[in-house]
PAZAPA-4460 file (N, C-alpha, C; in steps of 0.05 Angstrom, whole numbers, plus 32768, in hexadecimal, padded with zeros to 4 digits):
% residues 140
    n_x    n_y    n_z   ca_x   ca_y   ca_z    c_x    c_y    c_z   seq   type   mol
   7FB7   7E5D   8213   7FAF   7E41   8213   7FBA   7E33   822C     1      M     A
   7FA9   7E27   823B   7FB3   7E19   8253   7FBC   7DFD   824C     2      N     A
   7FC8   7DEF   825F   7FD3   7DD5   825A   7FBE   7DC1   8251     3      R     A
   7FA7   7DC0   825E   7F92   7DAD   8256   7F88   7DB2   823A     4      D     A
   7F85   7DCB   8232   7F7D   7DD1   8216   7F93   7DC8   8203     5      E     A
   7FAC   7DCC   820A   7FC2   7DC4   81F9   7FC2   7DA6   81F5     6      A     A
   7FBF   7D97   820B   7FBF   7D7A   8209   7FA7   7D6F   81F9     7      L     A
   7F90   7D7D   81FC   7F78   7D75   81ED   7F7D   7D78   81CF     8      E     A
   7F89   7D8E   81C7   7F90   7D91   81AA   7FA3   7D7C   81A1     9      L     A
   7FB8   7D77   81B1   7FCC   7D64   81A8   7FC1   7D47   81A7    10      L     A
   7FAD   7D41   81B6   7FA0   7D27   81B5   7F8A   7D26   81A0    11      R     A
   7F85   7D3C   8192   7F6E   7D3F   8180   7F72   7D37   8164    12      G     A
   7F87   7D28   815E   7F8C   7D1E   8143   7F94   7D35   8130    13      G     A
   7F92   7D31   8116   7F9B   7D44   8102   7F8F   7D60   8105    14      P     A
   7F75   7D62   810B   7F68   7D7C   810F   7F73   7D8A   8127    15      G     A
   7F77   7D7B   813D   7F82   7D87   8155   7F9F   7D91   8150    16      G     A
   7FAF   7D81   8142   7FCB   7D88   813C   7FCB   7DA1   812B    17      I     A
   7FBA   7DA3   8117   7FB9   7DBB   8106   7FB3   7DD4   8116    18      E     A
   7FA0   7DD2   8128   7F99   7DE9   813A   7FB1   7DEF   814C    19      T     A
   7FBD   7DDA   8158   7FD4   7DDD   8169   7FEA   7DED   815A    20      W     A
   7FF0   7DE4   8142   8006   7DF1   8133   8001   7E0F   812E    21      N     A
   7FE7   7E16   812C   7FE0   7E32   8127   7FE0   7E43   8140    22      R     A
   7FDA   7E37   8157   7FD4   7E46   816F   7FE6   7E40   8187    23      T     A
   7FF9   7E2F   8184   8009   7E26   819B   8018   7E3C   81A9    24      R     A
   801D   7E39   81C3   802E   7E4C   81D1   804B   7E4A   81C8    25      P     A
   805A   7E60   81CC   8076   7E60   81C3   8086   7E4A   81CF    26      A     A
   8083   7E45   81E8   8091   7E2F   81F6   807C   7E1F   8205    27      V     A
   8072   7E0A   81F9   805E   7DFA   8206   8069   7DEB   821E    28      P     A
   805C   7DED   8235   8064   7DDF   824D   8052   7DC7   8250    29      H     A
   805D   7DAF   8249   804E   7D97   8248   805C   7D81   8258    30      L     A
   806A   7D89   826E   8079   7D75   827E   8066   7D60   8288    31      E     A
   8070   7D47   8287   8061   7D2F   8291   8046   7D2B   8283    32      C     A
   8043   7D35   826B   802A   7D32   825C   8026   7D14   8255    33      A     A
   800D   7D0B   8256   8006   7CF0   824E   7FFC   7CF0   8231    34      E     A
   800F   7CEB   821F   8009   7CEB   8202   8011   7CD0   81F5    35      L     A
   800F   7CBB   8205   8016   7CA1   81FA   8002   7C9A   81E4    36      D     A
   800D   7C8F   81CE   7FFE   7C87   81B7   7FF0   7C9E   81A8    37      H     A
   7FF7   7CB6   81AE   7FEB   7CCE   81A1   7FF4   7CD0   8184    38      A     A
   7FE4   7CDB   8173   7FEA   7CE0   8157   7FF3   7CFD   8155    39      H     A
   800D   7D02   8155   8019   7D1C   8155   8028   7D22   813B    40      L     A
   8021   7D14   8126   8030   7D18   810D   802F   7D36   8105    41      E     A
   8046   7D40   80FD   804A   7D5B   80F3   8045   7D71   8108    42      H     A
   8043   7D6A   8121   803E   7D7E   8136   8057   7D90   813A    43      A     A
   8053   7DA9   813F   8068   7DBC   8145   806C   7DBD   8164    44      D     A
   8080   7DAE   816D   8086   7DAE   818A   80A2   7DB9   818F    45      L     A
   80AB   7DCA   817D   80C6   7DD6   8181   80C6   7DE4   819C    46      D     A
   80DC   7DE0   81AA   80E1   7DED   81C4   80CD   7DE4   81DA    47      R     A
   80BD   7DD0   81D5   80AA   7DC7   81E9   80B8   7DBC   8202    48      A     A
   80AC   7DBF   8219   80B6   7DB4   8232   80A6   7D9B   8237    49      E     A
   80B2   7D83   8230   80A4   7D6A   8232   80B2   7D57   8246    50      L     A
   80C2   7D61   8258   80D0   7D50   826B   80BD   7D3D   8279    51      D     A
   80C5   7D23   8279   80B5   7D0F   8287   809B   7D07   827A    52      G     A
   8096   7D10   8262   807D   7D0A   8254   807D   7CED   824B    53      A     A
   8064   7CE2   8249   8061   7CC7   823F   8057   7CC8   8222    54      D     A
   8069   7CC2   8210   8063   7CC2   81F3   8067   7CA6   81E8    55      L     A
   8065   7C92   81F9   8068   7C76   81F0   8055   7C70   81DA    56      Q     A
   8060   7C65   81C4   8050   7C5D   81AD   8043   7C74   819D    57      G     A
   804B   7C8D   81A4   803F   7CA4   8196   804A   7CA6   8179    58      A     A
   803A   7CB1   8167   8043   7CB6   814C   804B   7CD3   8149    59      D     A
   8065   7CD7   8148   8071   7CF2   8146   807F   7CF5   812B    60      L     A
   8076   7CE7   8116   8082   7CE9   80FC   8083   7D06   80F3    61      E     A
   809A   7D0F   80E9   809E   7D2A   80DF   8096   7D3F   80F3    62      D     A
   8099   7D39   810C   8093   7D4C   8122   80AA   7D5F   8126    63      C     A
   80A4   7D77   812D   80B9   7D8C   8132   80BE   7D8E   8150    64      H     A
   80D5   7D84   8158   80DC   7D84   8175   80F8   7D91   8179    65      L     A
   80FF   7DA3   8167   811A   7DB0   816A   811B   7DC0   8184    66      A     A
   8130   7DBC   8192   8134   7DCB   81AB   8122   7DC3   81C2    67      G     A
   8113   7DAD   81BE   8100   7DA5   81D3   810F   7D98   81EA    68      A     A
   8103   7D9A   8202   810E   7D8D   8219   80FE   7D74   821E    69      S     A
   810B   7D5D   821A   80FF   7D43   821B   810D   7D31   8230    70      L     A
   8116   7D3D   8245   8125   7D2E   825A   8113   7D19   8267    71      Q     A
   811D   7D00   8267   810E   7CEA   8274   80F4   7CE3   8267    72      G     A
   80F0   7CEB   824F   80D7   7CE5   8241   80D6   7CC8   8238    73      V     A
   80BE   7CBC   8237   80BB   7CA1   822D   80B2   7CA3   8210    74      C     A
   80C4   7C9B   81FE   80BE   7C9A   81E2   80C0   7C7D   81D8    75      L     A
   80BD   7C6A   81E9   80BF   7C4E   81E2   80AB   7C47   81CC    76      E     A
   80B5   7C3B   81B7   80A5   7C32   81A0   8097   7C49   8191    77      S     A
   80A0   7C62   8196   8095   7C79   8188   809F   7C7B   816B    78      A     A
   808F   7C87   815A   8097   7C8C   813E   80A1   7CA9   813C    79      N     A
   80BB   7CAC   8139   80C8   7CC6   8136   80D5   7CC9   811A    80      L     A
   80CB   7CBA   8107   80D6   7CBA   80EC   80D5   7CD6   80E1    81      R     A
   80ED   7CDF   80D7   80F0   7CFA   80CB   80EA   7D11   80DE    82      E     A
   80EA   7D0C   80F8   80E5   7D21   810C   80FE   7D33   810E    83      A     A
   80F9   7D4C   8115   810F   7D5F   8119   8113   7D62   8137    84      N     A
   8128   7D56   8141   8130   7D57   815D   814A   7D66   8161    85      L     A
   8150   7D78   814E   8169   7D87   814F   816B   7D96   816A    86      E     A
   8181   7D92   8177   8188   7D9F   8191   8173   7D99   81A7    87      K     A
   8164   7D83   81A4   8152   7D7B   81B9   8161   7D6E   81D0    88      A     A
   8156   7D71   81E8   8163   7D65   81FF   8154   7D4B   8206    89      D     A
   8160   7D35   81FF   8154   7D1A   8204   8163   7D0B   821A    90      L     A
   816E   7D1A   822E   817C   7D0E   8244   816B   7CFA   8252    91      W     A
   8174   7CE1   8254   8166   7CCC   8262   814C   7CC3   8255    92      G     A
   8148   7CC9   823C   812F   7CC1   822E   812F   7CA3   8228    93      A     A
   8118   7C98   8228   8114   7C7C   8221   810B   7C7B   8204    94      D     A
   811D   7C73   81F2   8118   7C72   81D5   811A   7C55   81CB    95      L     A
   8116   7C42   81DD   8117   7C26   81D5   8102   7C21   81BF    96      Q     A
   810B   7C13   81AA   80FA   7C0B   8193   80EC   7C23   8185    97      R     A
   80F6   7C3B   818A   80EB   7C53   817C   80F5   7C53   815F    98      A     A
   80E5   7C5D   814D   80ED   7C60   8131   80F6   7C7D   812D    99      N     A
   8111   7C80   812A   811D   7C9A   8126   8129   7C9B   810A   100      L     A
   811F   7C8B   80F8   8129   7C8A   80DD   8127   7CA6   80D0   101      Q     A
   813E   7CB0   80C7   8140   7CC9   80B9   813C   7CE1   80CB   102      G     A
   813C   7CDD   80E5   8138   7CF4   80F8   8150   7D06   80F9   103      A     A
   814C   7D1F   80FF   8161   7D33   8102   8166   7D35   8120   104      N     A
   817D   7D2A   8129   8186   7D2B   8145   819F   7D3B   8148   105      L     A
   81A4   7D4E   8135   81BD   7D5E   8136   81BE   7D6E   8150   106      R     A
   81D4   7D6B   815E   81D8   7D7B   8176   81C6   7D73   818D   107      G     A
   81B8   7D5D   818B   81A6   7D54   81A1   81B7   7D49   81B8   108      A     A
   81AC   7D4B   81D0   81B8   7D3F   81E8   81AB   7D24   81EC   109      N     A
   81BA   7D0E   81E8   81B0   7CF3   81EB   81BD   7CE5   8203   110      L     A
   81C8   7CF5   8216   81D5   7CE9   822D   81C2   7CD8   823D   111      T     A
   81C9   7CBF   8241   81B8   7CAD   8251   819F   7CA4   8243   112      G     A
   819B   7CAB   8229   8184   7CA2   821A   8187   7C84   8213   113      A     A
   8171   7C76   8215   8171   7C59   820F   8168   7C56   81F2   114      D     A
   817A   7C4E   81E1   8175   7C4B   81C4   8175   7C2E   81BB   115      L     A
   8172   7C1B   81CE   8171   7BFF   81C7   815A   7BF9   81B4   116      R     A
   8161   7BEC   819E   814E   7BE4   8189   8141   7BFC   817B   117      Q     A
   814B   7C14   817F   8140   7C2C   8171   814B   7C2B   8155   118      A     A
   813A   7C33   8142   8141   7C34   8126   814D   7C50   8120   119      N     A
   8167   7C51   811C   8174   7C6A   8116   817F   7C6B   80FA   120      L     A
   8175   7C5A   80E8   817E   7C5A   80CC   8179   7C75   80C0   121      V     A
   818E   7C81   80B5   818B   7C9B   80A8   8188   7CB3   80BA   122      G     A
   8189   7CAE   80D5   8187   7CC5   80E8   81A0   7CD5   80E7   123      A     A
   819E   7CEF   80EB   81B5   7D01   80EB   81BC   7D07   8108   124      D     A
   81D3   7CFC   8111   81DC   7CFF   812D   81F4   7D12   812F   125      L     A
   81F9   7D22   811A   8210   7D33   811B   820F   7D47   8132   126      E     A
   8224   7D47   8142   8225   7D59   8159   8214   7D51   8171   127      G     A
   8207   7D3A   816F   81F7   7D30   8186   820A   7D27   819C   128      A     A
   8203   7D2B   81B5   8214   7D24   81CB   8208   7D0D   81DB   129      T     A
   8219   7CFD   81E8   8211   7CE8   81F9   8204   7CD0   81EB   130      G     A
   820B   7CCD   81D1   81FE   7CB8   81C1   8209   7C9D   81C8   131      V     A
   81F8   7C8A   81CF   81FF   7C6E   81D4   81EE   7C5D   81C1   132      N     A
   81FB   7C53   81AC   81EC   7C44   8198   81EC   7C26   819E   133      L     A
   81F4   7C1E   81B5   81F3   7C01   81BC   81D6   7BF7   81B9   134      N     A
   81D3   7BE3   81A7   81B9   7BD7   81A3   81A7   7BE6   8190   135      G     A
   81AF   7BFD   8186   819F   7C0C   8173   81A3   7C01   8157   136      A     A
   818F   7C05   8146   8191   7BFD   812A   819A   7C15   811A   137      V     A
   81B2   7C13   810D   81BD   7C2A   80FE   81C0   7C24   80E1   138      T     A
   81BC   7C0B   80D9   81BF   7C04   80BD   81A6   7BF5   80B4   139      E     A
   819E   7BF9   809A   8186   7BEB   8090   8189   7BCD   8090   140      P     A
***
């Protein structure tokens, strides 16, 4: 599957996500992908290379992003409720106003990540590094 085919599936709504989850490459290379406002609920993006991607306003609820590289990614106002970001690299990510309620961020690298106004209620940050909760919402 080439990059264009991968992005077409990821932009294809529930049917595209279902096909993606069955046929995805082991390590998807999606650096700088334009996926703003995409519906990626339940997508398997474990170990994906998404550095510099635009995911602003994307719906990533219950998305699997364990071990993903998300350096410098724009996730502003994205929905990451219940997402699995265990050991993900979010160095320098823009997570302003993102919904991370109940997300698994265990062992994630959040160095330089902007979490202002991000909803982290119920998020698991155990072992996460570089966490700066200034301006983040951590209590209901």
